[in-house]
Each structure stands twice: as structure tokens, then as C-alpha cells.
C-alpha positions in Angstrom: 0.0 0.0 0.1 1.2 3.4 -0.9 2.0 6.1 1.7 1.5 9.7 0.9 3.3 12.9 2.1 3.1 16.6 1.2 6.2 18.9 1.7 5.1 22.6 2.1 5.9 25.9 3.5 4.5 29.1 4.7 5.9 30.8 1.4 7.9 30.5 -1.7 11.7 30.3 -1.2 11.6 28.4 2.2 13.3 25.5 0.9 10.7 23.0 -0.3 12.4 22.0 -3.4 15.7 21.6 -1.4 14.0 19.3 1.3 12.1 17.3 -1.4 14.7 16.6 -3.7 17.0 15.7 -0.8 14.6 13.5 0.5 13.7 11.9 -2.9 17.3 11.0 -3.4 18.0 9.6 0.0 15.1 7.4 -0.1 15.8 6.0 -3.6 19.5 5.5 -2.5 18.3 3.1 0.3 16.0 1.2 -2.1 12.5 2.7 -1.4 10.4 3.0 -4.5 9.5 6.6 -4.2 7.5 8.7 -6.8 7.1 12.5 -6.7 4.2 14.8 -7.7 4.2 18.6 -7.8 1.1 20.5 -6.5 0.1 23.5 -8.9 1.0 24.6 -12.3 4.9 24.5 -11.9 6.4 22.9 -15.0 10.3 23.0 -13.9 10.2 21.1 -10.7 8.9 17.7 -12.0 11.8 17.4 -14.2 14.1 17.6 -11.0 11.6 15.1 -9.3 12.2 12.7 -12.3 16.1 13.0 -11.9 15.9 12.2 -8.2 13.5 9.2 -8.3 14.3 7.8 -11.8 10.5 8.0 -12.6 8.3 10.5 -14.2 6.5 13.2 -11.9 3.3 14.8 -12.5 1.4 17.9 -11.6 -1.7 17.9 -9.5 -3.6 21.0 -9.6 -6.8 21.3 -7.7 -8.1 24.4 -9.7 -7.3 23.5 -13.3 -8.0 19.9 -12.9 -11.7 18.2 -12.4 -11.6 16.1 -9.3 -12.0 13.0 -11.3 -8.8 13.6 -13.3 -6.9 14.8 -10.0 -7.8 11.6 -8.4 -6.8 9.4 -11.4 -3.5 11.3 -11.9 -2.5 10.8 -8.1 -3.7 7.1 -8.3 -1.5 6.5 -11.4 1.6 8.2 -9.7 1.2 6.1 -6.5 0.0 2.8 -7.9 3.6 1.3 -8.1 5.3 3.3 -5.3 6.1 2.8 -1.6 5.6 6.5 -1.1 4.4 9.4 -3.0 6.0 12.7 -2.0 4.0 15.8 -3.3 5.9 19.0 -3.3 3.8 22.2 -2.8 3.9 25.4 -4.6 4.1 28.8 -2.6 2.7 28.5 0.7 0.5 25.6 2.0 -2.7 27.4 1.9 -1.9 29.8 -1.0 -4.5 29.5 -3.6 -7.3 31.5 -5.4 -10.9 32.3 -3.9 -13.6 30.3 -5.0 -15.1 26.7 -4.9 -14.0 24.9 -1.7 -11.3 22.3 -2.6 -10.6 23.9 -5.9 -8.2 26.7 -4.9 -4.9 25.2 -6.3 -3.4 25.3 -2.9 -1.5 22.2 -1.7 -3.8 22.4 1.3 -6.5 21.2 -1.0 -4.9 17.9 -1.6 -4.1 17.4 1.9 -7.7 17.6 2.9 -9.0 15.8 0.0 -6.7 12.6 0.4 -6.0 13.0 4.1 -2.2 13.1 3.4 -0.2 15.0 6.1 1.9 17.8 5.3 5.5 18.3 6.3 6.1 22.1 7.0 9.5 23.6 5.9 10.4 26.7 8.0 13.1 28.8 7.0 14.3 30.1 10.2 17.0 32.4 9.1 16.6 35.6 11.1 14.3 34.1 13.9 14.5 31.6 16.6 11.4 30.8 19.0 9.2 33.1 16.8 9.2 30.0 14.4 7.1 28.1 16.9 4.4 30.8 16.4 4.4 30.2 12.6 4.1 26.6 13.1 1.4 26.9 15.6 -0.7 29.0 13.2 -0.2 26.5 10.3 -1.1 23.6 12.6 -4.4 25.1 13.8 -5.5 27.1 10.5 -7.5 24.2 9.0 -8.8 21.2 11.0 -8.9 19.2 7.6 -5.2 19.6 7.0 -2.9 17.8 9.4 0.9 18.6 9.9 3.3 15.6 10.3 6.0 17.7 11.6 8.4 20.5 10.8 11.8 20.6 8.9 13.9 23.7 9.7 16.1 25.2 7.1 18.7 27.6 7.0 19.8 26.7 10.6 22.7 29.0 11.7 24.3 26.8 14.5 23.5 24.3 17.1 22.3 26.8 19.6 20.0 28.2 17.1 18.6 24.8 16.2 18.1 24.1 19.9 16.3 27.2 20.6 13.9 26.7 17.6 13.4 23.0 18.3 12.6 23.5 22.0 10.0 26.0 21.3 8.2 23.9 18.6 8.4 20.9 20.8 6.1 22.6 23.4 3.3 22.5 20.7 3.6 18.8 20.5 4.7 19.1 16.9 7.8 17.0 16.0 10.9 18.7 14.5 11.9 15.9 12.1 15.1 17.7 10.8 17.2 20.9 10.6 19.3 21.6 7.6 22.2 24.0 8.0 22.5 27.4 6.1 24.8 26.3 3.2 25.0 27.9 0.0 26.1 24.4 -1.5 22.6 23.2 -1.1 20.9 26.0 -2.9 19.9 25.4 -6.6 20.4 28.5 -8.9 17.5 30.4 -10.3 16.5 32.5 -13.0 13.4 34.8 -13.7 10.9 31.9 -14.1 12.2 29.6 -11.3 15.1 27.1 -11.0 17.6 26.8 -13.7 16.2 23.6 -15.5 17.4 20.1 -14.7 18.5 19.5 -18.2 20.9 22.6 -17.9 22.9 21.2 -15.0 25.9 19.2 -16.1 26.5 18.2 -12.5 22.9 17.3 -11.4 23.7 13.8 -10.2 26.3 15.3 -7.9 23.9 18.1 -6.7 21.3 15.5 -5.9 23.7 13.3 -4.1 24.8 16.4 -2.1 21.2 17.0 -1.0 20.6 13.4 -0.3 23.7 13.4 2.1 22.3 16.6 3.9 19.0 15.0 4.5 20.5 11.8 5.7 22.7 13.8 7.9 20.3 16.4 9.4 16.9 14.8 9.1 15.2 11.8 10.8 14.4 9.9 7.3 12.7 6.9 9.0 10.5 9.4 11.3 9.6 11.2 8.0 8.5 8.0 6.3 6.6 7.0 9.3 4.8 10.2 9.4 3.2 9.6 5.9 -0.1 8.2 5.6 -1.3 4.9 4.2 -3.3 6.0 1.2 -5.7 3.8 -1.0 -5.0 6.1 -4.1 -4.2 3.0 -6.1 -7.9 2.0 -6.1 -9.0 5.2 -8.0 -10.4 4.5 -11.4 -7.9 4.7 -14.3 -7.7 7.7 -16.6 -9.9 7.9 -19.6 -9.2 9.9 -22.9 -12.1 12.2 -22.3 -10.6 13.5 -19.1 -7.8 15.0 -20.9 -6.8 17.6 -23.6 -7.2 15.4 -26.7 -3.9 14.6 -28.7 -3.7 17.3 -31.1 -2.5 14.8 -33.8 -1.3 11.3 -34.5 2.2 12.3 -35.1 3.2 15.3 -32.9 6.3 17.3 -33.8 7.4 18.8 -30.3 10.1 21.6 -30.1 12.4 20.3 -27.3 15.5 22.0 -26.2 16.7 24.7 -23.8 14.4 27.1 -25.5 11.4 25.1 -25.5 10.9 22.7 -22.5 7.9 23.8 -20.5 5.4 20.8 -21.1 3.2 19.4 -18.4 4.1 15.7 -18.1 0.4 14.5 -17.7 -0.3 15.8 -21.1 2.4 14.0 -22.9 1.5 10.8 -21.0 -2.1 11.1 -21.9 -1.3 11.8 -25.7 1.0 8.7 -25.6 -1.7 6.5 -23.8 -4.0 7.6 -26.4 -2.0 6.2 -29.2 -0.3 9.4 -30.4 3.4 9.5 -31.1 5.6 12.4 -30.0 8.5 13.3 -32.1 10.9 15.7 -30.6 13.1 18.2 -32.6 15.5 21.2 -31.6 14.9 24.6 -33.2 18.2 25.7 -31.5 20.0 22.9 -33.6 18.1 24.5 -36.6 15.9 21.5 -37.0 12.4 21.7 -38.5 9.2 19.7 -37.8 9.2 16.4 -39.6 7.4 16.1 -42.7 5.8 12.9 -41.5 4.2 14.8 -38.7 0.5 16.1 -38.9 0.8 18.8 -36.0 3.6 21.0 -34.5 3.6 22.0 -30.9 5.9 24.8 -29.8 5.9 24.8 -25.8 7.1 27.5 -23.6 10.6 27.9 -22.3 13.3 30.6 -22.6 13.3 31.7 -26.2 14.2 35.2 -24.8 17.6 33.9 -23.8 18.3 32.2 -27.2 16.6 34.8 -29.5 19.8 35.4 -31.6 20.3 31.7 -32.4 16.5 31.2 -33.1 16.7 34.3 -35.5 19.7 32.5 -37.3 18.1 29.1 -37.5 17.0 29.4 -41.0 16.2 25.6 -41.6 14.0 25.8 -38.6 12.2 29.0 -39.9 11.7 28.0 -43.4 10.6 24.3 -42.4 8.1 25.6 -39.9 6.6 28.0 -42.6 6.3 25.2 -45.0 4.6 22.9 -42.2 2.3 25.7 -41.2 1.0 26.1 -44.8 -0.8 22.8 -44.7 -0.9 21.6 -41.2 -1.6 23.0 -37.5 1.1 24.8 -35.5 0.3 25.9 -31.9 2.6 28.0 -29.6 2.4 28.3 -25.8 4.0 31.2 -24.1 7.6 31.1 -25.4 6.4 29.3 -28.4 3.8 32.0 -29.1 6.7 34.6 -28.9 8.5 32.8 -31.4 5.5 32.5 -33.7 5.4 36.3 -33.9 7.1 38.9 -36.0 9.9 39.8 -33.4 11.3 39.3 -30.0 13.3 42.2 -28.1 15.7 40.5 -25.8 16.8 42.0 -22.3 19.4 44.0 -24.1 16.9 45.7 -26.3 17.8 44.1 -29.5 15.1 43.0 -31.5 15.4 39.7 -33.4 13.2 38.6 -36.2 11.1 35.5 -35.3 9.1 33.3 -37.6 6.4 35.8 -38.6 3.6 33.2 -38.7 1.5 35.6 -36.6 1.4 39.4 -36.5 2.3 40.1 -32.9 5.8 41.3 -31.3 6.9 40.8 -27.9 9.6 42.4 -25.6 11.7 40.9 -22.7 13.2 44.4 -22.3 10.0 45.8 -21.2 9.3 43.3 -18.4 6.1 43.0 -16.6 5.1 40.0 -14.5 1.9 38.1 -15.9 1.0 35.4 -13.4 -2.4 33.5 -12.8 -4.7 31.0 -13.8 -6.6 31.2 -17.0 -10.0 29.8 -18.1 -10.6 29.9 -21.9 -13.3 29.6 -24.3 -11.9 28.8 -27.7 -13.1 31.0 -30.5 -11.9 28.5 -33.1 -10.6 25.0 -33.4 -7.0 24.7 -32.7 -4.7 22.0 -31.2 -5.9 22.6 -27.8 -9.7 21.9 -28.6 -12.6 22.6 -30.8 -14.4 25.9 -31.3 -16.4 26.7 -28.2 -14.4 24.3 -25.9 -13.4 25.4 -22.5 -10.1 24.8 -21.1 -8.2 25.8 -18.1 -4.4 26.7 -17.8 -1.9 29.0 -16.3 0.1 32.0 -17.4 3.7 33.0 -16.1 6.1 35.2 -18.0 7.7 38.5 -17.9 7.4 39.5 -21.6 5.2 42.2 -22.9 3.1 42.3 -25.9 4.4 45.4 -27.7 2.6 44.8 -31.1 -0.8 43.0 -31.4 -0.9 42.6 -34.9 -4.1 42.0 -37.0 -4.7 38.3 -36.3 -7.9 37.2 -35.1 -8.1 36.3 -31.3 -7.9 32.7 -30.5 -9.8 32.6 -27.2 -12.0 34.7 -24.5 -10.0 34.6 -21.5 -10.8 35.1 -17.8 -8.8 34.8 -14.7 -9.6 32.4 -11.6 -12.0 35.2 -10.3 -14.0 35.2 -13.5 -12.3 38.7 -14.5 -11.7 39.3 -18.3 -8.1 39.0 -19.3 -7.3 41.2 -22.3 -4.6 38.9 -23.9 -6.7 36.6 -26.1 -3.9 34.7 -28.2 -3.8 34.8 -31.9 -4.7 32.8 -34.9 -4.1 32.9 -38.6 -4.7 30.0 -41.1 -3.2 26.8 -39.4 -1.3 28.8 -36.8 -2.4 29.5 -33.3 -0.8 30.6 -30.0 -1.5 31.8 -26.6 0.6 33.1 -23.6 -1.3 30.6 -21.3 -0.1 26.9 -20.9 -3.3 24.6 -21.1 -3.7 22.2 -18.4 -6.9 20.4 -18.7 -10.5 20.5 -19.9 -12.8 22.7 -18.0 
């Protein structure tokens, strides 16, 4: 029977990923069959989870996913595991107002499945006051149970003792205390962690995190705190619960500029019989002529704009493909489908020009939040009139709208209209939001 545990924190940046990866790698090292999942719409962390566990990770998003899909994805992840570790996003209770249990917060998952949460507390700059934070989280929602606390960024043995003694008085176990150590910190950039595939020393980094967890945490007690979970008895997923495969043979842009793809979408497409054929625009490759749809996911085209502008085989091949077959771009992929992309230095690079808009990374503005879309025309993410849910997270600005028709009517999680509507022209479509699931 699988056991489940959620690793969360009061806020972003407290050390959830450090603890999660260290625990995953330590458990795998000692022969425990561990799987991982990410609460919410983060598409970077699952690749780190996969590297630490040797098995695919999955997103579990209580706002974007219907409850039956959420249950089925969790069951699929847990079915062949001894322990399923779910890493939260932001703070444990951070989500959007609305329907109970569908806020997008990790707390929704804890309450839905009765899985306890391990609270990671960054105690730099405080000592006994950390106990007040822990007490607040422990008592905030009776449906969410804390399994214990992991202290992070502990400055000294005296510091650890002061914090631990204060939390012990709450009856809440302190199951570990990681020291303040720059070697345990993973590098970041503007959309989160530097991607897993960009670390040539990832195995060594994971080993270092595993060593730290083994040395400074009670791994046996953490495993014992996880709850037995009957998720493996949930019904199997059906094709109708997912975004349908956009084609039988899907050309998928895949490299350092195009990597933000939700694992559950690719898994569902393969399960439905579709073939996914990766190609690299940065290597100046074009989508294969034997494919019937091309998908350009998000990523970091703003960091590779010069190389993409120079990739003549890619640009010419994509234009030929789009003349007869669908091409869809999400976020970074949408930026590349436009006329131009202004990089951080203010240099404008010509993009593929298959849509009329232009974007700028020099004029940065954070765009962040859930999106509910009603499609105005058929495209690779659904039929005309279909409703889908997704998430938008980028810093680029739309500096030219172009004359293309809008792709969708968009609203945020509170139902408020969102001005950015995506674009469509001929067989080409794109949006700034990443689709997650059917509404």
C-alpha cells in the first residue's frame, strides 16, 4: 500500500524543493520505491523530481483539474510506489478564492486525500518565533494535518536547539534541521530554477542534497509520518478526461528554449496512441514532414533569441509545415511565432512571422495566474467553443498586437476578463497561457 506525504512551507523560497529533492534522492538511495508529484502549475520542478527518483513526476492542480482527473493522476503516480511525495507550491494554503477544494493550494490535496503535510520553515533571522508560525499553520484548517516540521537555514547548534525546544512545546515534532549552506541552494532565474537538463552536475547536486537530508533529518520518522493511502484503487484515467492529442504524430519542439510541457499531457497523448517526435529549433531542425501537427511549448526563447533568429532551416521548415498543417505555440512558443522578440538588451530579433504580434523581454512585466479560456476557433488545444483551464507565467510584454484574429476569450480565476486573447491565422495559433486540462 502506498503512503503519501506533502512537503510544503509558509511561502515560496523557504526550501521546499531542497528538502523534497534531498528526501527523494535519499529514499531512492536506500531502495525505497518513491515517486513524486508537484502541487500546482509548476513545469520546472517535475524534471528535478524525475532525476531524483528515476521515474516520471506529475502535476496535481486542484483548480485546473477536475476532481476525477486529479484522483486518477494521483492514483497513477502512487500505484507502483512505496511512497508518493507531493511538493507544494508557494505556501501551504496559498490559492485562489472560489469553490472549496479547488483553490489550487497544496492544502486542497491534503484535505482531499487525508495526506499529512511536512512544513519546511526557513528560520534564518528568527528563533522561538518560528514556533508561532508553526502553531498558526497547525491550527489554521482542521482538515489539514501537519506531520511535523523541517527547519531550514539553521545558523548553529544553539539556533537549532532554541527553535526546536519552542516547537516541541506545541507537540509538533521537528524531524530535521538543515544548516545554512550555499552548496545546497539550486540556482534560479526569472521563471524559477535553472532547468534540470541544464545542470551538467545534477547527479552530484542531488547526491549532496541526499547527504544533507540523511545527516540532518530523521528519514525513518519522516517515512513513518506519511499516511497509508488507497489512491491506487481510484479509477484509471480515460481519454475524455484530458486535452485530446492534437494529432497522431506530434512534432514537439524540445531543447533549452522549448521545455515547458506538463508531463501529464504528454503521458495522456501517448496513452491515447499518439506519437511524439521531438526536434530542436536551437539545433536548426524543423518539424518532420511525416508529422501532422507541430507544438511549440514554452521555455526561454528570450535567452536564445539570436540563435533562433539565425536558425534558417527551422524557420523555413516551420513555414512550410504551417502552410498545410496546424502549428500551436504556448507562451515562449507563442513569442517565437510572432514577428519579433526584443531581448533583455533591447535588441530586436526577427522571429518566424507566422503571426502578427511582437514581444519584448526588455519591457518586463510579470504576468501570473490561472486562466479559463473559451476557444473561438478550433486549434490543437480543442474545438471551437471548448472551455479549457491553464496557467500564465512570464515577464514578456506584448508590444504589437498585430491584426490576427483572437484565439480565445480569457478570464482569470476570479472570472475577470483578461485582455490577452492569443492569436490565430490560417493553421497557426498561439497563446501566452499553458493549457492544463479541460474545464
